[in-house]
Structure formats: structure tokens, C-alpha cells
C-alpha positions in Angstrom: 13.6 -23.1 7.3 13.2 -21.6 3.7 10.4 -22.4 1.4 11.8 -22.7 -1.8 9.7 -24.0 -4.9 11.3 -24.7 -8.3 9.5 -22.8 -11.3 10.1 -22.7 -14.8 11.3 -18.7 -15.6 8.5 -16.9 -17.2 9.0 -16.7 -21.2 9.0 -13.1 -23.0 8.4 -12.5 -26.4 11.4 -12.5 -28.9 10.2 -9.2 -30.2 9.8 -7.3 -27.1 13.1 -8.8 -25.5 15.6 -9.6 -28.2 18.6 -9.7 -26.3 17.5 -10.8 -22.6 16.8 -14.3 -22.8 19.7 -16.0 -21.4 20.1 -13.2 -18.8 16.8 -13.9 -17.4 17.6 -17.5 -17.7 15.3 -18.5 -20.5 16.8 -20.9 -23.1 17.3 -19.3 -26.7 16.4 -21.5 -29.7 20.1 -22.6 -30.3 20.8 -23.3 -26.4 17.4 -25.5 -26.5 18.7 -27.4 -29.6 22.1 -28.2 -28.0 20.4 -29.4 -24.7 18.4 -31.7 -26.8 21.2 -32.8 -28.9 23.3 -33.9 -26.0 20.2 -35.5 -24.2 20.3 -32.9 -21.6 17.0 -32.1 -19.8 15.9 -28.7 -21.0 14.5 -28.2 -17.3 18.0 -28.8 -15.7 19.7 -26.6 -18.9 17.3 -23.5 -18.0 18.6 -23.8 -14.3 15.0 -22.8 -12.8 14.9 -20.1 -9.8 13.9 -21.4 -6.3 11.1 -19.2 -4.8 11.0 -17.5 -1.2 8.0 -16.4 0.1 7.9 -13.2 2.1 5.4 -12.0 4.1 5.0 -8.2 4.6 2.9 -6.2 6.7 1.2 -2.7 6.4 0.6 -1.9 9.9 -1.8 0.9 10.5 -2.7 2.9 13.6 -3.9 6.6 14.1 -2.1 9.0 16.7 -2.8 12.4 18.1 -6.2 14.0 19.3 -6.5 17.7 17.6 -4.4 16.6 14.7 -5.0 13.1 13.9 -2.6 11.3 11.5 -2.7 7.9 10.0 0.7 6.1 10.9 2.2 3.2 9.2 5.0 1.1 11.2 8.6 0.9 9.6 11.5 -1.2 10.5 15.1 0.1 10.7 16.6 -0.4 7.2 19.1 -3.3 7.2 21.1 -2.3 4.1 19.6 1.0 2.4 19.9 3.6 5.2 17.0 6.6 4.5 14.8 4.0 3.0 11.9 2.9 5.2 11.0 -1.0 5.3 7.7 -2.6 5.9 8.1 -5.1 8.5 8.9 -8.5 6.6 9.9 -12.1 6.9 10.1 -15.3 5.4 7.3 -18.1 5.6 8.7 -21.0 7.3 6.1 -24.1 6.5 7.6 -26.0 9.5 7.2 -23.4 12.0 4.4 -21.6 10.7 1.1 -23.3 9.8 -0.6 -20.6 8.1 0.8 -17.3 6.5 -1.2 -15.3 9.0 0.6 -17.1 11.6 3.5 -16.5 10.1 2.8 -13.0 9.8 1.9 -12.4 13.5 5.2 -14.3 14.3 7.4 -12.0 12.3 5.8 -8.7 13.5 5.7 -9.7 16.8 9.7 -10.5 16.7 10.6 -7.8 14.4 8.5 -4.7 16.3 6.8 -6.1 19.4 3.3 -4.5 18.3 0.2 -7.0 18.5 -2.0 -6.9 15.7 -5.7 -6.7 15.9 -7.4 -6.7 12.4 -5.5 -8.7 9.5 -6.4 -8.7 5.9 -4.4 -10.2 3.3 -4.0 -7.6 0.2 -2.3 -8.9 -2.8 0.7 -11.1 -4.1 3.4 -9.2 -5.6 6.0 -11.4 -7.4 7.4 -9.3 -10.5 10.7 -10.5 -11.0 12.3 -6.8 -11.2 11.1 -6.2 -7.4 14.5 -7.7 -5.9 16.6 -8.8 -9.1 18.7 -7.4 -12.0 19.7 -8.9 -15.0 21.6 -12.0 -14.9 20.7 -12.5 -11.2 20.4 -15.9 -10.1 19.3 -15.6 -6.4 16.1 -16.6 -5.2 13.2 -15.2 -6.8 11.1 -13.3 -3.9 7.4 -13.2 -3.8 5.6 -11.3 -1.1 2.4 -11.6 0.1 1.1 -8.3 1.3 -1.1 -7.8 4.4 -3.2 -4.6 6.0 -2.9 -4.8 9.7 -4.6 -2.4 12.3 -3.4 -1.5 15.7 -4.6 1.0 18.4 -2.3 4.2 19.7 -2.7 2.4 23.2 -1.2 -1.0 22.5 1.3 1.1 20.0 2.5 3.2 23.1 2.8 0.1 25.3 4.4 -2.1 22.9 8.3 -2.7 22.8 9.0 -1.7 19.0 12.3 -3.0 19.1 13.9 0.0 16.9 10.8 0.0 14.8 8.6 3.3 14.7 5.4 4.9 13.3 5.5 7.3 10.6 2.5 9.2 9.2 1.8 7.7 5.8 1.4 11.4 4.0 5.3 11.5 4.5 5.1 8.5 1.5 2.1 10.1 -0.5 1.7 14.0 0.1 -0.6 14.2 -2.5 -2.9 11.8 -1.0 -3.8 14.3 1.6 -6.6 16.8 1.0 -7.5 17.8 4.4 -6.2 21.3 4.2 -7.3 21.5 0.5 -5.8 20.6 -2.9 -2.2 19.6 -2.5 0.0 22.1 -3.9 2.7 19.3 -5.2 0.2 18.5 -7.5 0.2 21.5 -10.0 3.5 22.9 -9.3 5.3 19.6 -9.9 3.1 16.4 -10.6 0.7 17.4 -13.4 2.9 19.7 -15.6 5.3 16.5 -15.6 2.6 14.0 -16.2 1.0 15.8 -19.1 4.4 16.2 -21.0 4.5 12.3 -20.5 1.4 12.1 -21.7 1.9 14.1 -24.9 4.9 12.4 -25.6 3.0 9.2 -26.6 -0.6 10.7 -27.2 -1.8 7.3 -28.8 -0.4 4.9 -26.9 -2.4 2.8 -24.5 -0.8 3.1 -21.0 0.2 -0.3 -19.4 -2.7 -2.3 -20.5 -5.3 -0.1 -18.8 -7.2 0.3 -22.1 -6.8 4.2 -22.0 -4.3 6.4 -23.5 -1.5 8.3 -21.2 -3.6 11.5 -21.3 -6.9 9.6 -20.4 -5.3 7.6 -17.4 -3.9 11.2 -15.7 -7.2 13.0 -16.0 -9.3 10.2 -14.4 -6.7 9.5 -11.5 -5.5 13.0 -11.1 -9.4 14.6 -11.0 -8.5 17.0 -14.4 -11.3 18.4 -16.4 -14.0 18.0 -13.7 -13.3 14.2 -13.1 -13.5 13.1 -9.6 -10.5 12.6 -7.6 -11.3 9.1 -6.2 -9.5 8.6 -2.8 -9.5 4.9 -3.4 -7.0 5.1 -6.4 -3.9 5.1 -4.4 -2.2 2.4 -5.9 -3.2 3.7 -9.4 -1.8 7.0 -9.0 1.3 5.5 -7.5 1.8 3.2 -10.7 1.4 6.1 -13.0 3.9 8.1 -11.3 6.2 5.2 -11.3 5.7 4.6 -15.3 6.4 8.5 -15.8 9.3 8.1 -13.9 8.7 10.8 -11.8 9.5 8.8 -8.2 12.8 7.8 -6.6 11.7 4.0 -6.9 11.5 4.3 -10.9 14.7 5.8 -11.2 16.2 3.4 -8.7 15.1 0.7 -10.9 16.3 2.1 -14.3 13.3 3.9 -15.6 13.9 6.9 -17.3 12.5 10.1 -15.8 12.7 13.8 -16.0 16.1 15.4 -14.4 16.0 17.8 -11.4 12.4 16.6 -10.0 12.1 17.1 -6.2 11.3 14.3 -4.3 7.5 13.1 -4.4 7.3 11.7 -1.0 9.7 9.4 1.0 10.8 6.6 -1.3 11.1 2.9 0.4 12.9 0.0 0.2 11.9 -2.5 -2.8 8.3 -2.3 -3.9 7.2 -1.3 -0.2 5.8 1.9 -1.3 3.5 0.1 -3.6 2.4 -2.5 -1.0 1.8 0.5 1.3 -0.4 2.4 -1.6 -2.2 -1.0 -1.8 -3.2 -0.9 1.7 -4.4 2.8 1.7 -6.6 2.2 -0.7 -8.0 -1.0 0.5 -8.6 0.6 4.2 -10.2 3.6 2.5 -12.6 1.6 0.2 -13.2 -0.8 3.2 -14.5 1.5 5.7 -17.2 2.5 3.5 -19.0 -0.8 3.7 -17.4 -2.3 6.8 -17.2 -1.0 10.3 -13.0 -1.6 10.1 -12.7 2.3 11.3 -13.4 1.2 15.0 -10.7 -0.9 15.0 -8.5 2.0 15.1 -10.6 3.9 17.7 -10.5 3.4 21.5 -13.3 1.7 23.4 -15.2 4.9 23.9 -14.8 8.3 22.1 -16.5 11.4 21.0 -17.7 12.2 17.6 -15.5 14.7 17.0 -12.8 12.0 17.7 -14.5 9.6 15.1 -14.8 12.5 12.4 -11.0 13.4 12.9 -10.0 9.9 12.3 -12.3 9.3 9.1 -10.9 12.3 7.7 -7.2 11.2 8.4 -7.8 7.7 6.8 -9.6 9.3 3.9 -7.5 12.4 3.3 -10.2 14.8 3.2 -12.0 17.4 5.3 -15.7 16.5 6.4 -18.5 19.0 7.2 -19.2 18.5 10.9 -23.0 18.3 10.5 -22.8 16.1 7.3 -20.7 13.7 9.2 -23.2 13.5 12.1 -25.9 12.9 10.0 -24.0 10.5 8.1 -22.9 8.5 11.6 -26.4 8.7 12.5 -28.2 7.2 9.4 -25.5 4.5 9.4 -26.3 3.6 13.2 -22.7 2.4 13.9 -22.7 3.9 17.1 -24.3 4.5 20.4 -23.9 6.7 23.5 -22.6 5.3 26.5 -24.0 7.8 28.5 -21.1 9.4 30.1 -19.4 12.8 29.2 -15.9 13.8 28.3 -14.2 16.8 29.9 -11.0 16.5 28.0 -11.8 18.2 24.7 -10.6 21.4 25.6 -13.7 23.1 25.1 -17.4 22.0 26.0 -18.0 18.7 27.3 -18.9 15.9 24.6 -20.8 13.0 24.7 -19.0 9.6 24.7 -20.1 7.0 22.3 -19.1 3.4 21.5 -19.2 1.0 18.3 -22.8 -0.4 18.1 -22.1 -4.2 17.5 -25.6 -5.2 16.7 -25.0 -3.7 13.5 -23.1 -6.2 12.3 -26.2 -8.6 12.6 -28.4 -6.2 10.9 -27.2 -5.6 7.6 -24.0 -6.7 5.7 -22.4 -3.6 4.8 -22.3 -1.3 7.9 -19.9 1.3 7.0 -19.5 5.1 6.6 -19.7 6.0 2.9 -17.7 9.2 2.4 -18.3 9.9 -1.1 -15.9 11.3 -4.1 -14.0 14.6 -4.1 -14.6 16.7 -6.8 
């Protein structure tokens, strides 16, 4: 069963969109007058669109030992070959008592991968996400989720055609573990600065800042720190500047001949993944969600590499160990691992008592200058 709700189309300013009222389903003043004169109810004449609720999951795991990668689960694209798709399904209010139950059901059906930690991210409902002018198909509203799973579960699962891909294949500029990504200086910043210079006094996308101010703060120019949590904000800035494939696919103007900036995703799924990345990077600083990605026992080196993979930054070994010691989020098991390829290493586990001791037990890695 598909949930459909009738909603009035969103009204838009005549000065901003003078010729697009009827294409969007909104009556012009003359059409509205004709409806009243003919005693036709306005809500019938405007033919409100039904709404479908989709549930979309950004499922994250980490893979590897020496070179740990944060992975995102994607399903085979049903229509647009080459564009990755996050696991998505329609909410059925008869079969699914809650949104989360519906999400877990769809993910199990599409991928066979069971979920651990699940958190609702955001509701994505802009009309342009799936539609074009004149489109009268049901309007899709997606509720995005962040979900975590573990490598062991991932390897045992029946993926049913789904597969895990590094999230840095979609956002290469977010991976600073080996230093500042070259693509920032060779491609992105020259085009972003040209975009900012084209409208130096224009406030950008309701942010209360000019384009130049926004680029400086989001991309760490002129001494500003590069905040690893602003994944979504950077993606949206690149979209508005027309620098990524989704913007050009949606008809937004942009420079010619620019190389691909990360792999595109279907619909606005890369935006949903960016939201999940920023949320996980922020959350691990004040909640112990990082341990949802770890095995039950682990070395401190493995924990450091996982934190580095998620945050996209290299951490100094001794500083990280002091951070873990101060946070008191792990405890030794008393066992030793000989599978490190070097000296034997002590094994640790998550210390669950910390959840009762203080409200924000996370690993507070700081900003990158």
C-alpha cells in the first residue's frame, strides 16, 4: 500500500517565477477567478498532488585493517546505470507501524544486511528532487537515516546485488588523512572563487553571507579552519556553483570542461550521504557511536584508524592515546593480539559504564587548520 496525502502546492512569488505558476500546479489569478465564477472548488481546480513517503538509509561500515575505509552501502541502480543509489523504499502504514520498522524492512529486503544503530537525519522534500516542470506524478518526500553496521555482519550478509563503496569516492575533498586534497587547489577553489567574484555583494542561499565569505569559511581559506562536520554545507555550496554532476543534471548553469568532482548519485542521494557523514563526524565527539563500527575487542591502533577514517584526518598517535585515556571510554581486556604484523598489542573493549557516568562520552577530535 502506498501512503498518499493531498497537499496544496506551495505558492511562489510572482516576481520570482512569473511564468511558471500553471506548470507547478498553482492557479494564476485569472484561472482562480474562472474557477470561482464556474463554482468549481479552488482545491479541485488546482489538482493538488499526492505525496509518497520514501525511507532512505545511509548505511556506514568500516573495512580494512592497515588502510581503513569508511564504506557506504549502495544498491544496483534500477534506471540510471553508473549512478549509485542508497537503499530506499516506500513507507507502508499498513505493513510498517513506524518509519524505523519500515526502514529496517526495506534494507533487509534489498540488501540482506541487518542494522545496528539507526538515527533519523532529516526530511528531504524539495519539489525539484524528482520532478520537472509540468510533472504531475506523486511528490516524493524522503526521510533520511544514518545507520551503522559492522564488517563481520557485512561479510556474512546476503547483499542481493548491493555493495559497499568508500564514501570518499563520492566526496574526495573530505579525505585529509594524507594531507590537503589536491583537487581543492587545482579544481574546486579556482572555480568557487570565480563563482564568488561573479556576484561579490550577493548573499548566498539565505546564509546571511556573501558567496566569498561562505567559500572562505567552508573551505578553510585565509586562516579559517576546515571544519570536518560541514560536509553537507560544502556539498550544497558546490551544487549552487554548478560544479558537481547533480547540479548540471538538474539544469543549473556551471563552468564547462570541469572534471568530475566525486562520483554522482541518483536523485539527491549524495546530499543525504553528506548529511550522514557530517552527523556521524559530529556525533562521535560527544557520543560513543564509533564503537558501533568496532568489533567487540580491538587494539588502540585499530580504534585510531577508524576514527581517522570517519573524521578524514590524520591523528598523532600519542595525542590520540591521551585523548582516549582522558575520555575513559575503553578498558583493557587483559589479552594480547599477535595479528598486528609487528609487536604484540594489548586488546581493549568499550567501557559501557561510561554511559552512566557522564552525558557526553565521545572522542573530541578538533578542527583542522
